[in-house]
C-alpha positions as CSV (number, residue, x, y, z in Angstrom):
1,M,-0.1,0.1,0.0
2,H,3.1,2.6,0.6
3,K,4.3,1.9,-2.6
4,I,1.3,2.7,-4.2
5,F,1.1,5.9,-2.7
6,T,4.2,7.1,-3.1
7,L,3.6,6.2,-7.1
8,I,0.3,8.4,-6.6
9,A,2.6,10.8,-5.5
10,M,5.4,11.0,-7.9
11,L,2.9,10.9,-10.9
12,A,1.3,13.8,-9.6
13,F,4.4,15.6,-9.0
14,I,5.2,14.8,-12.3
15,T,1.8,16.1,-13.9
16,V,0.9,19.3,-11.7
17,N,3.3,22.4,-11.1
18,A,2.4,25.8,-10.5
19,Q,3.0,27.3,-14.3
20,Q,0.1,28.0,-16.1
21,L,1.4,28.9,-19.5
22,N,2.4,26.6,-22.5
23,C,4.3,29.6,-24.4
24,T,6.2,29.9,-27.5
25,V,8.2,32.8,-27.3
26,V,9.7,33.6,-31.1
27,V,12.5,36.8,-31.1
28,N,12.7,37.8,-35.0
29,A,15.5,40.3,-35.5
30,D,15.9,39.8,-39.7
31,R,15.1,43.4,-40.5
32,V,18.3,44.5,-37.8
33,G,20.9,42.6,-39.6
34,A,23.4,42.5,-36.8
35,T,26.6,40.2,-37.6
36,N,26.1,38.7,-34.4
37,N,22.7,37.1,-33.6
38,Q,23.6,35.5,-30.3
39,I,22.2,38.1,-28.1
40,F,18.6,37.3,-29.5
41,K,19.0,33.6,-29.5
42,T,19.7,34.3,-25.5
43,L,17.2,36.6,-25.5
44,E,14.6,34.5,-26.9
45,T,15.7,31.1,-24.2
46,S,15.7,33.5,-21.1
47,L,11.9,35.0,-22.5
48,N,10.6,31.0,-22.9
49,D,12.0,30.2,-19.5
50,F,10.4,33.3,-18.1
51,V,7.0,33.3,-19.4
52,N,6.6,29.0,-18.8
53,R,8.1,28.7,-15.4
54,T,7.0,32.0,-13.4
55,D,3.9,31.5,-11.2
56,W,1.5,33.7,-12.6
57,S,-1.6,32.5,-10.5
58,G,-0.1,30.2,-7.3
59,E,-2.6,27.5,-8.2
60,A,-1.4,24.4,-9.4
61,V,-2.1,22.7,-13.0
62,S,-2.1,19.9,-14.6
63,Q,0.1,20.0,-18.3
64,N,-2.9,19.9,-20.2
65,E,-4.6,22.8,-18.4
66,K,-1.9,24.9,-19.1
67,I,-3.1,28.0,-21.8
68,N,-1.5,27.1,-25.0
69,C,-0.3,30.6,-26.1
70,S,2.7,32.7,-28.2
71,M,4.5,35.6,-28.4
72,F,6.0,36.7,-31.5
73,I,8.6,39.7,-31.1
74,N,9.9,41.4,-33.9
75,I,12.8,43.6,-33.5
76,T,13.2,46.5,-36.2
77,E,16.4,48.0,-34.7
78,M,19.1,47.7,-32.2
79,N,21.0,50.6,-30.6
80,G,23.1,49.3,-27.8
81,N,21.4,47.9,-25.7
82,Q,18.0,49.6,-26.7
83,F,15.7,47.7,-28.8
84,T,12.8,48.8,-31.0
85,A,10.2,45.8,-31.7
86,S,6.6,45.2,-31.7
87,I,4.7,42.0,-30.1
88,Q,2.3,39.5,-31.4
89,V,0.4,38.0,-28.8
90,Q,-2.0,35.2,-29.5
91,S,-3.6,32.6,-26.9
92,A,-6.2,29.9,-27.6
93,R,-8.1,27.2,-25.4
94,P,-9.7,24.0,-26.3
95,V,-13.0,23.4,-26.7
96,Y,-14.9,20.4,-24.7
97,N,-15.1,16.8,-26.3
98,S,-13.3,17.9,-29.6
99,T,-9.6,18.3,-30.7
100,Y,-10.1,21.9,-31.4
101,S,-8.8,25.1,-30.1
102,S,-10.6,28.2,-30.1
103,P,-8.3,31.6,-30.4
104,I,-9.0,33.6,-27.5
105,L,-6.7,36.8,-28.0
106,N,-4.7,38.0,-31.4
107,F,-3.2,41.0,-30.8
108,N,-0.1,43.1,-32.3
109,D,1.5,45.6,-29.9
110,L,3.4,48.1,-32.1
111,N,4.8,50.2,-29.1
112,F,7.2,47.9,-27.6
113,N,10.4,49.3,-27.3
114,F,12.9,48.0,-24.3
115,S,16.5,47.7,-23.1
116,Y,18.2,44.3,-22.7
117,T,21.3,43.2,-21.8
118,E,22.5,39.2,-22.8
119,F,22.2,37.3,-19.9
120,Q,20.1,39.6,-17.5
121,N,17.6,38.4,-15.1
122,L,14.4,38.3,-16.0
123,N,12.2,38.5,-12.8
124,Y,8.1,39.5,-12.1
125,N,7.9,42.4,-9.5
126,P,4.4,43.1,-8.7
127,T,5.3,46.3,-7.0
128,A,8.1,47.7,-9.0
129,F,8.9,48.7,-12.5
130,E,12.0,46.3,-13.0
131,S,12.5,46.9,-17.1
132,N,9.6,47.4,-19.9
133,L,11.0,43.8,-21.5
134,V,9.7,42.3,-18.0
135,S,6.2,44.6,-17.7
136,V,5.4,44.0,-21.2
137,I,5.6,40.3,-21.2
138,S,3.8,40.1,-17.6
139,F,1.1,42.5,-18.6
140,Y,0.3,40.0,-21.4
141,S,0.6,36.6,-19.5
142,F,-2.0,38.3,-17.1
143,V,-4.3,39.7,-19.9
144,M,-4.0,35.7,-21.3
145,L,-4.8,34.0,-18.4
146,G,-7.6,36.6,-17.6
147,M,-9.6,36.2,-21.1
148,D,-8.8,32.3,-20.7
149,A,-10.5,32.3,-16.9
150,D,-13.6,34.7,-18.4
151,T,-14.6,32.2,-20.8
152,F,-14.8,29.5,-18.2
153,S,-17.2,31.6,-15.9
154,P,-18.8,34.9,-15.9
155,G,-16.4,37.5,-15.0
156,G,-13.6,34.5,-13.8
157,G,-10.5,36.3,-15.1
158,S,-11.4,39.8,-13.0
159,G,-8.2,38.7,-10.6
160,Y,-5.6,38.3,-13.4
161,L,-7.0,41.3,-15.2
162,D,-6.5,43.1,-11.9
163,M,-2.6,42.3,-12.0
164,A,-2.4,43.1,-15.6
165,R,-3.6,46.7,-14.4
166,E,-1.1,47.0,-11.6
167,I,1.5,46.4,-14.0
168,M,0.2,49.2,-16.4
169,I,0.0,51.3,-13.3
170,V,3.6,50.7,-12.0
171,A,4.7,51.3,-15.9
172,Q,3.1,54.7,-16.7
173,Q,6.1,56.8,-14.8
174,S,8.5,55.0,-16.8
175,G,8.6,56.8,-19.9
176,F,7.8,54.1,-22.4
177,K,5.1,54.3,-25.0
178,G,1.8,52.4,-24.5
179,W,0.8,52.8,-21.0
180,N,-0.7,56.0,-20.6
181,Q,-4.2,57.4,-22.2
182,A,-2.2,59.7,-24.4
183,D,-0.3,57.0,-26.3
184,G,-3.0,56.0,-28.6
185,N,-6.3,54.4,-28.5
186,Q,-5.2,50.6,-29.2
187,T,-3.0,50.3,-26.5
188,R,-1.7,48.3,-23.5
189,Y,-3.8,51.3,-21.7
190,F,-7.1,51.0,-23.1
191,L,-7.0,47.0,-23.7
192,I,-7.0,46.7,-19.5
193,T,-8.6,49.8,-18.9
194,D,-11.6,48.7,-21.2
195,M,-11.7,45.1,-20.4
196,L,-12.3,46.0,-16.5
197,S,-14.8,48.7,-17.4
198,Q,-18.5,48.5,-16.2
199,T,-19.2,50.0,-19.9
200,F,-17.5,46.9,-21.5
201,Y,-18.3,44.4,-19.5
202,P,-20.7,42.7,-22.1
203,F,-17.6,41.9,-23.9
204,R,-16.8,39.5,-21.2
205,D,-20.1,38.4,-20.7
206,A,-20.0,37.7,-24.5
207,M,-16.9,35.8,-24.1
208,Y,-18.2,33.2,-21.4
209,Q,-21.6,32.7,-23.4
210,Y,-19.6,32.5,-26.8
211,H,-17.2,29.9,-25.3
212,F,-18.5,27.8,-22.3
213,A,-22.6,28.1,-23.5
214,G,-21.3,28.0,-27.1
215,L,-18.4,26.0,-28.3
216,D,-18.3,23.8,-25.5
217,M,-22.0,22.6,-26.0
218,M,-21.1,22.0,-29.8
219,A,-20.8,18.2,-29.2
220,Q,-23.6,17.9,-27.3
221,D,-26.3,19.8,-29.3
222,L,-24.8,21.7,-32.2
223,T,-27.9,23.3,-33.1
224,A,-28.4,25.2,-29.7
225,A,-24.5,26.0,-29.6
226,K,-24.8,27.8,-32.7
227,E,-28.1,29.5,-31.2
228,N,-26.1,30.8,-28.0
229,I,-23.0,31.7,-30.1
230,K,-25.5,33.9,-32.3
231,N,-27.1,35.1,-29.0
232,S,-23.2,36.2,-27.9
233,L,-22.8,38.2,-30.4
234,V,-25.9,40.1,-30.4
235,V,-24.6,41.0,-26.6
236,L,-21.6,42.5,-28.2
237,S,-23.9,44.6,-29.8
238,E,-24.5,46.5,-26.5
239,I,-21.2,47.8,-26.8
240,N,-21.9,48.9,-30.3
241,N,-24.8,50.8,-29.0
242,V,-22.8,52.8,-26.6
243,R,-19.0,52.9,-28.2
244,P,-19.5,52.0,-31.9
245,N,-16.2,50.4,-33.6
246,S,-15.0,50.0,-30.1
247,F,-11.3,49.0,-29.7
248,L,-12.4,45.7,-27.4
249,S,-15.1,45.1,-30.5
250,R,-12.0,45.4,-32.6
251,V,-9.9,43.1,-30.8
252,F,-12.8,40.6,-30.8
253,F,-13.2,40.2,-34.2
254,D,-9.3,40.0,-35.2
255,A,-9.8,36.8,-32.9
256,K,-12.9,35.3,-34.0
257,S,-13.9,36.7,-37.4
258,D,-12.4,33.5,-39.0
259,E,-14.0,31.1,-36.7
260,I,-17.7,32.6,-36.6
261,V,-17.6,32.2,-40.4
262,S,-16.8,28.5,-40.2
263,I,-19.4,28.2,-37.5
264,F,-22.1,29.5,-39.5
265,S,-21.0,28.0,-42.6
266,G,-21.6,24.7,-42.2
267,G,-23.6,22.0,-40.3
268,P,-26.6,22.1,-38.6
269,S,-28.5,25.6,-40.4
270,V,-29.8,28.7,-38.0
271,P,-31.1,32.0,-39.1
272,I,-28.4,34.0,-40.2
273,T,-30.0,36.8,-41.9
274,D,-30.3,39.0,-38.9
275,L,-26.8,37.5,-37.7
276,V,-25.0,38.7,-41.0
277,D,-26.8,42.3,-40.3
278,N,-25.6,42.3,-36.7
279,L,-22.1,41.7,-37.4
280,N,-22.0,44.0,-40.5
281,R,-23.2,46.7,-37.9
282,I,-20.7,45.7,-35.0
283,S,-17.5,44.6,-37.3
284,P,-17.9,46.6,-40.6
285,L,-14.2,46.0,-40.8
286,N,-14.8,42.3,-41.9
287,S,-18.0,42.8,-44.4
288,S,-16.3,40.7,-46.6
289,K,-15.5,37.8,-44.4
290,W,-19.5,38.4,-43.1
291,S,-20.1,38.0,-46.9
292,Q,-19.0,34.3,-47.2
293,I,-21.4,33.0,-44.6
294,R,-23.7,30.9,-46.3
295,F,-27.3,29.2,-45.5
């Protein structure tokens, strides 16, 4: 009996840990034209270790519960230890009883300047600004955790999103672009501020309905699932009524537009005339995609 208990404990230790992200970080420096690319390889390795080994929530999760995500950092300029770059962040979550993963976030942040010295330590400190590199990576780690949690329970990601907001507040005095209201209307500042605003709460409610009441029900009742997804898109129209062409609506459809076309172009049909009208109203930039939806 003791041997069996020991084996179970060993298996639990192997399969459960406190790291919540399964993230692939890629650093691309083709445009820099540097003769020595070792620093970029070191940076890529350090960032992969930092994101995947940091305990972001204090909760132990199994390997299959980790959030699959990626960060693509495109460096365009290098001046000593100063770097000009962009970062594209993507995450997905599995759909219940299927092999399909649904995209949750697909966001390209063009304001990602940072300093980095090869082999410097990367450590997350919630109360201090260590570097813009650490702050931006930590910020998006919490955003991905928060958005993922919102798809499983209403408002379930609030704790993570609050942590992302705290990073934003601490970083505002750093002088780096993207953290302040004056830096533009499609920045980290507005991404987290809007997500936590009561005005835009329907966005988070729609995320829950779309995934938990929609996609996760597809294996059980495909028609009802599609109706629930359709209803979740109606919820997004509440945002459009208050803030037409809002930033969060664009964030949603940047991740979801292709998936929506696929969902409503096959399988058991549901009435889509009102759906297409609604989609054209709240996301006119994707009108060419909505025209592809067929009965």
